[in-house]
LOTIPA-757541 format. One record per residue: x, y, z of N, C-alpha, C, O in turn. Coordinates in steps of 0.2 Angstrom, whole numbers, padded with zeros to 4 digits, always signed. Example, Ala and Ser with C-alpha at 12.3 -4.5 7.8 and 13.67 -1.06 7.14 Angstrom:
2
+0066-0028+0039+0062-0022+0039+0066-0016+0039+0071-0017+0042
+0064-0011+0035+0068-0005+0036+0064+0000+0039+0067+0006+0040
//
This chain:
87
+0004-0006+0000+0000+0000+0000+0004+0006+0000+0009+0007+0004
+0003+0011-0004+0006+0017-0004+0004+0022+0001-0001+0021+0004
+0008+0027+0001+0007+0033+0005+0003+0038+0002+0004+0040-0004
-0002+0041+0005-0007+0047+0002-0006+0053+0006-0006+0052+0012
-0005+0058+0003-0006+0065+0006-0011+0069+0003-0012+0070-0003
-0015+0072+0008-0021+0076+0006-0020+0083+0009-0017+0084+0014
-0022+0088+0005-0021+0095+0007-0028+0099+0007-0031+0097+0002
-0030+0103+0011-0036+0106+0012-0036+0112+0006-0032+0114+0003
-0042+0114+0006-0043+0120+0000-0039+0126+0001-0036+0129-0004
-0037+0128+0008-0034+0134+0009-0026+0133+0009-0022+0137+0010
-0024+0126+0008-0017+0124+0007-0014+0125+0014-0008+0126+0014
-0017+0125+0019-0014+0126+0026-0013+0120+0030-0009+0120+0035
-0017+0115+0029-0017+0108+0033-0017+0103+0028-0020+0103+0022
-0012+0097+0030-0011+0091+0027-0013+0085+0032-0013+0086+0038
-0015+0080+0029-0016+0074+0032-0012+0068+0028-0013+0067+0022
-0008+0064+0031-0004+0059+0027-0007+0052+0029-0006+0051+0035
-0009+0048+0025-0011+0041+0026-0007+0036+0023-0005+0036+0018
-0004+0032+0028+0001+0027+0026+0001+0021+0030-0001+0021+0036
+0002+0015+0027+0002+0009+0032+0006+0010+0038+0012+0012+0038
+0003+0007+0043+0007+0007+0050+0011+0001+0051+0009-0005+0050
+0018+0002+0052+0022-0003+0053+0024-0004+0060+0028+0000+0062
+0022-0009+0063+0024-0010+0070+0031-0013+0070+0032-0018+0066
+0035-0011+0075+0042-0014+0075+0042-0020+0079+0047-0024+0077
+0038-0022+0083+0038-0028+0087+0036-0034+0083+0031-0033+0079
+0039-0039+0083+0037-0045+0079+0030-0048+0081+0027-0051+0077
+0028-0047+0087+0021-0050+0090+0016-0045+0090+0013-0044+0095
+0016-0041+0084+0011-0036+0084+0004-0039+0083+0002-0043+0079
+0000-0035+0086-0007-0037+0085-0011-0032+0080-0017-0032+0078
-0006-0027+0078-0009-0021+0074-0008-0024+0066-0002-0023+0063
-0013-0027+0063-0013-0029+0057-0019-0025+0053-0024-0024+0055
-0017-0023+0047-0022-0020+0043-0024-0013+0046-0030-0011+0046
-0019-0009+0049-0021-0003+0051-0017+0003+0047-0012+0002+0044
-0019+0009+0047-0016+0014+0044-0014+0020+0049-0018+0021+0054
-0009+0023+0048-0006+0028+0052-0009+0035+0049-0008+0035+0043
-0012+0040+0052-0015+0046+0049-0011+0051+0053-0012+0052+0059
-0006+0055+0050-0003+0060+0052-0006+0066+0050-0009+0066+0045
-0006+0072+0054-0009+0078+0053-0005+0084+0054-0002+0084+0060
-0004+0089+0050-0001+0095+0052-0002+0101+0048-0008+0101+0045
+0001+0107+0049+0000+0113+0046+0005+0115+0041+0011+0113+0042
+0004+0119+0036+0009+0121+0031+0008+0129+0032+0003+0132+0032
+0014+0131+0033+0015+0138+0035+0017+0142+0029+0015+0148+0028
+0022+0139+0025+0025+0142+0019+0025+0136+0014+0026+0130+0016
+0023+0138+0008+0023+0133+0002+0030+0129+0001+0030+0123+0000
+0035+0133+0002+0042+0131+0001+0046+0127+0007+0051+0125+0007
+0041+0127+0012+0045+0124+0019+0042+0118+0021+0036+0116+0019
+0045+0114+0025+0043+0107+0028+0036+0109+0032+0036+0114+0036
+0031+0105+0031+0025+0105+0035+0027+0104+0042+0032+0100+0044
+0024+0107+0047+0024+0105+0055+0019+0100+0056+0013+0102+0055
+0021+0094+0058+0017+0088+0060+0015+0090+0067+0019+0092+0071
+0009+0089+0069+0006+0091+0075+0004+0084+0079+0004+0084+0085
+0003+0079+0075+0001+0072+0078-0001+0067+0073-0001+0068+0067
-0003+0061+0076-0005+0056+0072-0009+0051+0076-0010+0052+0082
-0013+0046+0072-0017+0042+0076-0016+0036+0071-0014+0036+0065
-0018+0030+0074-0019+0023+0070-0026+0022+0070-0030+0022+0075
-0028+0020+0064-0035+0018+0063-0036+0012+0059-0031+0010+0056
-0042+0008+0059-0042+0002+0055-0043+0005+0048-0044+0011+0047
-0042+0000+0044-0042+0003+0036-0049+0005+0034-0050+0009+0030
-0054+0002+0037-0061+0005+0036-0062+0012+0038-0065+0015+0035
-0060+0013+0044-0060+0020+0047-0056+0025+0043-0059+0030+0042
-0050+0023+0041-0046+0027+0037-0049+0029+0031-0049+0035+0028
-0053+0024+0028-0056+0025+0021-0062+0029+0022-0064+0033+0017
-0065+0029+0028-0071+0034+0029-0069+0041+0029-0072+0045+0026
-0063+0042+0033-0061+0048+0034-0058+0051+0028-0059+0057+0026
-0054+0047+0024-0051+0049+0017-0057+0052+0013-0056+0057+0009
-0062+0048+0013-0068+0049+0008-0071+0056+0011-0073+0060+0006
-0072+0057+0017-0075+0063+0020-0071+0069+0018-0074+0074+0017
-0064+0068+0018-0060+0074+0017-0061+0076+0009-0061+0082+0008
-0061+0071+0005-0062+0072-0002-0068+0076-0003-0068+0081-0007
-0073+0073+0000-0080+0077-0001-0080+0084+0002-0084+0089-0001
-0076+0086+0007-0075+0093+0009-0071+0097+0005-0070+0103+0006
-0068+0094+0000-0064+0098-0005-0056+0097-0004-0052+0101-0007
-0054+0093+0000-0047+0091+0000-0044+0088-0005-0048+0083-0008
-0038+0089-0008-0035+0086-0014-0029+0082-0012-0025+0083-0007
-0028+0077-0016-0022+0073-0016-0016+0077-0018-0017+0081-0023
-0010+0077-0015-0005+0081-0017+0001+0077-0016+0002+0072-0012
+0007+0078-0021+0013+0075-0020+0019+0080-0017+0024+0078-0017
+0016+0086-0016+0021+0091-0015+0026+0090-0009+0031+0093-0009
+0023+0086-0004+0027+0086+0002+0030+0079+0003+0033+0077+0008
+0030+0075-0002+0032+0068-0002+0040+0067+0000+0041+0063+0004
+0044+0072-0003+0051+0072-0002+0052+0073+0006+0058+0071+0008
+0048+0076+0010+0049+0078+0017+0048+0071+0021+0051+0070+0026
+0044+0066+0018+0042+0061+0022+0045+0054+0020+0043+0049+0022
+0050+0055+0016+0054+0049+0013+0058+0046+0019+0061+0050+0023
+0058+0039+0020+0062+0036+0025+0069+0034+0021+0070+0034+0015
+0073+0033+0026+0080+0031+0024+0079+0025+0019+0075+0020+0020
+0083+0025+0013+0082+0020+0008+0077+0021+0003+0077+0017-0002
+0072+0025+0004+0067+0026-0001+0069+0030-0007+0065+0031-0011
//
């Protein structure tokens, strides 16, 4: 599953939806999504991430759909800020 970033109409807030990867081998967290949220102060700067939450895939889909209905758009602008080592 790939990572998706949504930005609001005012271009001031973002939400990042990505697969949650638990570091422990005995993880009970299967099929969940990490949703991180933050603010954009300047278009040319890194967004300030305020927090995150872990949701089931179903709940994450509902939130994603709701945001799209509110006018949020998919963006690739901030992907370089969220790349992990080796990506």
